[in-house]
C-alpha positions, -999 to +999 in steps of 0.1 A: -396-525-527-379-519-493-342-521-492-311-511-472-283-491-488-249-483-474-234-449-480-196-443-481-174-445-462-195-469-442-206-471-405-238-482-389-251-446-392-247-449-429-273-477-434-304-463-449-339-477-455-356-466-488-379-478-515-360-491-545-374-499-579-396-530-583-379-557-603-395-568-635-398-602-650-369-626-650-350-633-682-338-667-696-321-687-669-332-663-642-358-662-614-373-636-591-371-643-554-390-627-526-364-625-499-377-631-464-346-634-442-309-628-440-283-635-413-254-615-399-218-625-404-185-609-395-178-603-432-211-583-434-201-563-404-167-555-419-185-542-450-211-520-432-185-507-407-164-496-436-135-519-429-140-535-464-146-507-489-173-511-514-193-490-539-215-462-527-251-472-520-242-509-519-271-531-507-254-552-480-259-588-467-244-620-483-271-643-470-306-644-484-335-669-481-370-667-496-395-680-521-394-682-559-420-658-573-413-662-611-390-680-634-376-672-668-374-692-699-354-724-697-355-727-659-362-763-648-344-766-615-368-743-596-405-738-596-427-710-583-432-714-546-399-732-540-380-721-508-344-712-517-312-699-501-284-679-517-248-689-524-218-670-513-198-674-546-224-675-573-199-684-600-182-712-580-204-741-589-181-770-583-145-782-582-115-764-568-118-728-556-115-704-586-116-671-567-096-653-540-116-622-535-152-609-529-159-593-563-188-617-570-200-620-534-235-605-527-233-577-502-197-569-510-187-568-547-223-572-558-256-559-542-268-583-515-300-594-499-310-566-475-340-560-498-374-576-504-370-589-540-342-598-563-338-612-599-308-634-603-296-664-624-307-697-609-271-707-599-271-679-573-294-701-552-300-736-541-331-752-526-334-746-489-336-776-465-371-791-462-389-779-431-366-749-425-379-715-418-365-687-439-344-674-409-329-709-405-321-712-442-304-678-443-278-691-418-264-716-442-249-694-470-219-683-451-216-697-416-230-731-422-211-738-454-178-725-439-181-750-411-191-778-434-162-772-458-137-769-430-146-802-414-161-824-441-147-812-474-112-801-465-109-820-432-123-853-441-141-856-407-151-891-397-167-907-367-143-909-337-123-878-347-118-849-322-127-813-330-118-780-312-142-750-317-134-715-306-162-693-292-199-692-298-203-675-332-222-690-361-193-709-377-182-725-344-216-736-334-223-751-368-190-769-365-200-783-331-233-795-346-218-810-377-191-827-356-216-843-332-239-853-361-210-872-376-199-889-344-169-868-334-157-857-300-158-819-294-139-795-272-153-759-272-140-727-257-157-695-246-150-667-221-186-671-206-194-699-182-231-694-192-223-700-228-201-729-219-231-745-203-251-740-235-223-756-255-225-786-233-262-788-238-255-789-276-232-819-271-197-805-264-178-832-246-155-808-229-155-770-225-127-745-216-131-709-203-102-692-222-102-663-198-096-684-167-074-709-187-053-687-211-031-717-219-061-735-234-039-753-260-022-771-231-056-779-216-067-795-248-036-817-247-045-828-212-081-836-222-069-857-251-043-878-233-015-857-248-027-866-283-042-833-294-073-828-316-076-839-352-094-806-363-093-770-351-119-745-362-096-714-360-118-682-361-096-659-341-065-655-363-031-644-351-042-639-315-054-675-311-033-694-337-004-702-313-027-719-289-045-737-317-011-751-328-005-763-293-039-780-293-037-798-326-023-833-329+008-842-349-004-842-385-037-826-376-057-800-395-063-764-386-089-745-406-080-708-407-114-692-411-115-659-392-095-629-383-113-617-352-080-609-334-065-591-364-054-595-400-017-600-393+006-612-366+034-636-356+029-673-364+051-698-344+063-715-376+088-738-359+061-752-337+038-756-367+066-774-385+072-797-355+035-806-353+036-813-391+001-800-391-019-787-421-029-751-417-054-744-444-071-711-451-106-711-467-135-688-476-169-705-475-174-730-504-190-739-537-226-744-547-221-781-549-207-781-514-238-763-502-261-788-519-241-817-502-244-800-468-282-795-473-286-832-481-268-841-448-289-815-429-321-830-442-310-866-435-301-858-399-329-832-392-303-807-380-314-771-373-292-741-366-291-722-334-309-688-337-300-661-312-323-632-320-343-617-350-345-581-361-367-564-387-350-551-419-353-515-407-335-525-375-304-537-393-281-512-374-294-525-341-288-561-353-251-552-360-248-535-326-261-567-310-233-585-329-208-559-318-217-566-281-206-602-284-236-613-263-251-635-290-250-673-291-254-686-326-269-666-355-285-632-356-311-629-383-331-602-402-367-612-411-389-592-434 
């Protein structure tokens, strides 16, 4: 069985392809899945780069999609041949978030999906959307579900709302797609005019180049008749949060998802108080959230935006492509 392992202390040169042991037969409540695809996320990059320490020889990658090869005793939810996709928090099945760390997350606290086969309890997976390729399904575990929870579960998104997305990474593009699917208005930012054009093709109602318009929060106010947006998908962190607070409406909702500009920094608390906005941190979502999202995807025939695919043995090159910032949408591994 081909697999990728990460040697301590991490770094792209510490990713190794080898032949691991073949998994046996699944036990009661388990199934064996042939993994065909994964997708890259910033969290995966932080792990392989060594920014998030993990065990030596960890198998990376939180996202995994493939086909059920065998099922153990008592398994009724899945059958051999079913297309499935992994969950980010395998023990968070439903209800309020019970975890504030990554000890159970594949590719971090547990071995992940940069391998050809895996045996896991059935609650580590859900059915993939009908008609999805494995590469498409693998985008849902982290990026897709994060955007869904931010807007729909936590934000209560409804038709006629306004949404601000930052950049062209996987979460932001999923947020654009979900928002348009549900009848919302979307303002999107990027530093690339070419990417802004692609965002408009996906349905963005307004776009802002944050390099040429550094006070983009004020620009959002202008575009919304001084009302501000209902929802902000905040993936930057401390470097972008002040502008996001400027952009949000009074009583609006800011989903704090990413830390692309750093893990700590000054927050204009007085301005946040004056806006009476809700600043809510979140990490992905539950298995039930994922199942709800997949039902919505199937009902609306929504498909993710795939940037480029790499083979399993090209995983370091895939992360270098992510490092470059040239991608638009999701980068995948297919094997």
